[in-house]
N, C-alpha and C positions, 0 to 999 in steps of 0.2 A: 770475813769479819775478824778484826784483830782486837784482842783484849786491850782496853785502854787503861793506862796505869792507875788512874784514880777511880775506875769503875769497880763497884763492889760485886763480889761473886754472889749472885742471887739464884733462886730456883728458876727464875725466868731466863737468866743468862745460860745456866747449865742446860735447861730444857730447849734452848734455841740451837744448841750445837748439833751438827750432823757429822758424818764420817769425814767429809772434806775439810770442815773447820777443825776437827780434831787432828787430822793429818797435818794441817798447817801449824797448829799449836805445837805438836810433837816435833815437827821439822825445825821450828824456831829453837826449841829446847836442845835438839841434837846439834844444831849449828852453833849454839852458845855464843852468838855474836850480839850481845846486848850492850847498850850504852852504860848501864850500871848493873851491879849484881842484883839490885832490888827489882829491876825489870824482869830478870830471869826468874827470881823467886816468885813474883806474881804469876807468871806463866805456870810455874811448877805447882803453885797452890790451885790454879784453875784446873790443871790436868788431874791433880789429886781429887778435887771436887767431882770431876767427871768420872774418875775411877770409882768413887764411892756411890754416886747417884746414877751414873749411866755406864756401868762396867762394859757393856757391849761395844762401846765406842773406843775403849782404851786397851783392849786385850793385847794388841800388838805393841803397846807402848809402856807396858809395866816395867820394863827395864829402866825407864826414865824416872820412875818414882822412888827407886832405891829404898824399898820397904823391908829391908832385912831386919829381923829381930836383933835387939842388942840389950845388953845389961848396963844400966847406968851406974851401978855400984862399983 
């Protein structure tokens, strides 16, 4: 299942993911071969939603989330 660009990230979508689907999502992000930067950003947001709601699926892909603390000041 590939995340469709205009598809909203819902509880149902996040709940439908399994390990194989998460791997495919992470692989797309690692390959970074998107037609537009917005397509990659949508996948990133989906992986982030999975990390928040289904962390057991994203343990191996935390490096793709780049969640290091930073100071905006």
